[in-house]
Steps between C-alpha positions, in 0.01 A plus 500: 500500500720787613704515181602290204807533283517311169814445293518298181639153576531576873165570658517606863211554739492724801214491745415618846509244779535485874867565449402835340369694800219250556303594189314204352629142489747321279347251258511125547486304175415132481627360169379149420471264205595157380851364444716673236287816464764744630384553857844551654636708212196727500498527880864604521462746213195654668672525837803663341286794382445623856763687700448265796360152438519131585424188294363203696509173301269259683678202346818611678317499833356157425841363402643600839362169627804272527349170612151397394465738207183425300491588131191578288375226273183345365392403855552742789537353847458658842872577530502709183181683594649584841829620353326719244279649770800577720696654211208721396420606855864595553510684166197700615663588832825596327317717248315694767813548709705620204221733389482648850871581459429683174569230243295421193449123505470245219396146599565236237297177522344236274131450438375230734230290331392357836485792745453773234738700724248527783799526736532863390149601609633702798739683264222582254316683778788746530510826302726543199521134398513441123430144382653405165463180299757447224303309238668446165359223283562146618698438182729791588560360849589157360736659245677701770532188713659308212746785446618519858459151654831347613405137440229296334360398839481863614325596178247220538436590865441866418293419191263305722490794742415733213218272387350473849531875556332599176221248548428665834542857378258461212230417753609761757558794265150657519514486880847657507403783267187568707721516811714775347799303377701656218536227236794556264577311181878521516552321170566837337644827626775348711581573860498879457150488352374289790660732757341806341153340507546405865609854582189642331288260706673621817421862419133409463501346848638809668263717705 
C-alpha cells in the first residue's frame, strides 16, 4: 500500500490504484456471512476508510426485481437461483468497472448454502480481491436478530436463515480457510476491530 494514516477512532486508509497514475489496483472486498452478523454495517464502515470507494449490497440488486421476486427460504427454486446468479454477476461487473475508475470496492452478500458463492469464481481470479467471512457465534447472530427484528414473523424467518447458514458454514469452513478466506469472529471488537483486521489482510495481499 502506498501509504496509511491511522487516527484513534477514525481510521483512514490511502492506497495506490489506477486512479493514482496507474500504480497497482484498488482492492475489491467481498464481505459475506449469515443474517444479523453486521455485513452491511461493516461493509459501509470499511468503504468509508478509503478516499474513493463504493459499497455494493447484492441484496439491493436482487430487490430491484419488481414482479416475480423470489426470496430465500428452506427450499430454493429455479427463480431464486437465477436471480441470485444475475445479482452476483452484475455485482462483479460493477466492481470491476468501479475499480477501473479508481474506486475501492466493497461487495456485501450473504453466505449461500447451496451455491457456496460459486457465482463469484470469475471475480476470484482477479488480482486484489479479499474474501471475508463474518462469523460470530450462532448464538450472537440469533441475539442480534432478536434485538433488531421488526416483527415476530421477521424474527422467525431470519432465525431459520441463521440456522441454515451456520449448518452450512460449519461444514464449509475448512474449505473456505484453505481457499484464503479471512474468517472473523465479530462477536467482540466491534466494527472498528473488524475493519482493522480486514485492512491488515489487504496489506498482506498487496504485491
